[in-house]
N, C-alpha and C positions, 0 to 999 in steps of 0.2 A: 471621696472616691471618684476617680475620673471615669467618665462614660466610655465604654468600649464600642467603637463604631464598627459595625459589621460591613465587610466589603460587599459591594453589590455583586450579585451573580452575573456571570458573563451573559451577554445577549446572544444566546445560541442560534436563534433564527437568523440574526444579522451575520454572525460568523459563518454559518452554513452557506448563506447566500454568497458571501465573499469567496468561500472555498470553492463553490461551484464555478464561479467566474474564473478562479485561478486555474482549475483543472481543465476548463474549457478553452483557456488561452494557449497560445503556442500550438503544438501538435503532439500531445503526449503519445499518441499511437505509434509514431515513428520510433520513439525511445522504448515504449512498452514492448514492441515486437522483439527487441534485442534481449528481453528478459524471459523469453519463452522457456528456456531450460529450467527456470525456477518452477514454473507450472508443471512441467513434466516430472521433475523430482518430487514435487508435492503430491501429485497423483499417485506416484509409487509409494510415498511415505504413508499415505492413508489406506493403501492396499485397495485401490479402486477396483470395483467389480462391475462387470457388464450388467446392464439393466437397473443399476442403482439410480435413485432419484437424487440429483446433485444440484445444489444451489451455489453459484459463484457470487459472492457479495463484494460490491465495489470493484467490479470485474475489469474496469478499464476497457481495453480493446480485446479482452477475452483470452489471455494466456492460459489460465487454469481451466476456463470453459472448454477451450479447444483440446487441452490435454485430457480432460475427462471424457469428452465426446469421442476422442480417438480410442478410448478404452470401452466404447459401446455403452456409456452411461446415458441416462435421460437428463439432459442438462438445461437448467434455467440460468441465464447470465443476466445479472442486474448491475446497474450503475445509475447515478443521478445526473450524469452528463450524457444527453442523447447523442451527441456527436461521437462519443467513444463507443456507444452501443452500435452505431452505424458502421464504424470501422470493424467491430467484431463481427457484424453480419456479413460484411464483405469477405472477411477471412474465412468464415464458416462456409459461405457460398462457394468460394474458390476451392475449398477442400471437399465439398460435398458432404459436410457434416450437418446433422439435424440438431440445431440448438435453438431454444426459445429465448428471445431477448426481451427484457422488460425493464422499463425505467422504474427505479425503486430507491428509497432512502434506506441506508443500512440501519438507521436508528428506528425505523418504523416499517418493517418488511411487510408487504401486502400478501402474506401467506398464512394459512392456518397452522395451528400447533401441530408439531410432529409430521410436517409435510415432506420432510427430506431425510434420506439416509446419510448423506454427507453434505457438509457445508464447507466451502473453501474461500480463501481470500489471500491473494498475493499482493503485498504492498498496497493494500486498498483500505480495509476496514480500520487500519491503524491511524488513518487521518480523520476519523470521525471526531467531532467536538466532545461528545459525551461518551466516554469509554464504557461505563457500566451499561448504558442503554443499548449500545451496539452489541456488547457481549450477551446481554439478556435476550436480545432479539435472535441472535444466532442460536442460542440454546433453545429458545422457545419453538422455533420452526424445525428443530432436529428431533427425530424419534429417540426414544430410549435405546441405548446401545449403539447409536450412530456416532460418527466421527466428525470433528471439526479439524480442518487442516489450514494452518496459517503460515505465511512467510512474512516476517517483519524485520525491517532494518534495526540494528542494535545501536545504542547510544555511542559506543566506542568505535564503531566501524566507520568507513569512509562517509556514507550518506548521513549517519548520525552526526559526525563532525561537520559535514557540510551544512546541515540544518542549524547547527550552533553558530557557524560563521554567518549564515544569512540572518539569524535572529539578532546577532550583534549589530548588524547594519540596518535591519528593518525589524524592529521588535514585534513579536506576535501579540495577539490580543491578551490583555491581562486576565489572569485566572484560568487560562486554558492549559490543560495537561499536555505535555509533550507527546507527539505521536510515537517517538522512539521508546517510550515506556513499554509499548507493546513488544519490544524486542528484548525484554527482561523477563526471566522466568518468574520472579517474585510478583510482577504485575499480572502476568497471565494466571498465576495461582489465585491472586486476589480477585480477578474478574470471573474466573470459571471454576475455581476449586470447589465451591459448595455443591455443584451439580456434576462434578467430574468423577468418573470411576478411575480414570487414569489420565495423566498428563505426561507426555514425552517431549522433551526439548532437545534439539541438536543444533549446534552452531555450524553454519555453512558459509561459504563465500561465493559471491558472484563476481566475475571479472569484467570490469568495464574495459573495453578494448577500442582505442581510438588512435589516430595518427600521432597526436601530440597533446600536451596540456591545452594549448591554444585551440586545437580542434574540439576537444571536449567542451571547453568554455563556450565556444561558438555555438555548438549544437544545443547545449543545455540552456544557454541564454535565449536562443530563438524558440526552442520547442518544449522545454520542461516547465510546466506551469509555475511551480514555486520560484525557480530561478528567473524565469521570464518576468514574473510580476515583481520580484525583488529588484532586479535591475531597472525596471520601468518606474519604480517608486523613488529611485535615487537620482540626485543631481549628478553632473559629470564627475566631480571629484569623488563622490560617494561610490559611483559605479566603478571608477578606476580602483578605488580602495578594495571593493569587494572582489573585483577581478584579480587583483594581486594576491589577496588572501586565498582565493580558491586555487589559483595557479600554484602557490607555494604548497598547499595541501596536496595537490595532485603530484607535484614534483617529489614531495616527501614520501608518498606511498607508491609511486611508480616502481614496478619491479622489472620493467622491460629494458631499462637503459635509455640512452639519449635519443635513439633512433625511432622510438615508438612509445606507446602508452598502454600499460596494463596495470590497472588499479584494482586489487581485490577489495571487495566490500562485504563486510560481515553481515549476515542476517541470521535470525533465529527461526528455524523450522520447527513448528509445533504441531503435535497431533494430540487432540483431546478426545477421549471416549466418554460419552455422556452416560450417567447412571441409568 
């Protein structure tokens, strides 16, 4: 009988370190700000109430944090990239919003059990290496009867297909679960179902609006961590191949005609009520 060799577990610490470097590269805050409407919609979806204790996990530059604070919630905004938290502070200061900012790992949240009424994440927690740990931490810090609100890109939407293209050119670490699994109802039920009184999922679209496909590629190549790092890892022919593939995808999905670019990108809006 042949011996069955077990695959070594991914080096999550090293992967997380690389991910931090990826999201700290470029300037995600410029792109993140364009996604503000997603945070506003999510705050409405969870029926945000004044005075509630709200945690924004993997908050980036604070879209969901600002949306919650505008609704008079007590907000703690967390991320593991200090530069993004600084951008969130700047935005909150400009609007006169009272938000607490704290560096934190989504897989090891530095808060007590049942510390929050609502936990939010827009296109953030989905990128954690260990999905079950991140989900468990969100549930742990949430009180019974509280809500988790998530916005996650779907596998079949534009960003999901973009990640697939990037992965074909720059393969991700072996053994790592795809972040876009968070954009499937079955994965959400697997992660949260055992402690959920109710899970509601709704497919929504965010429209990327740019001057052209070339403009989109330029902005995301310079500013969006995953594409910025992918292009940087490729030689000239590889970078040209990736640019052609992304441009073809943008052209395929563009609904604005030849004079502009509007690309709808599907995401899953999720509201989980904890038992």
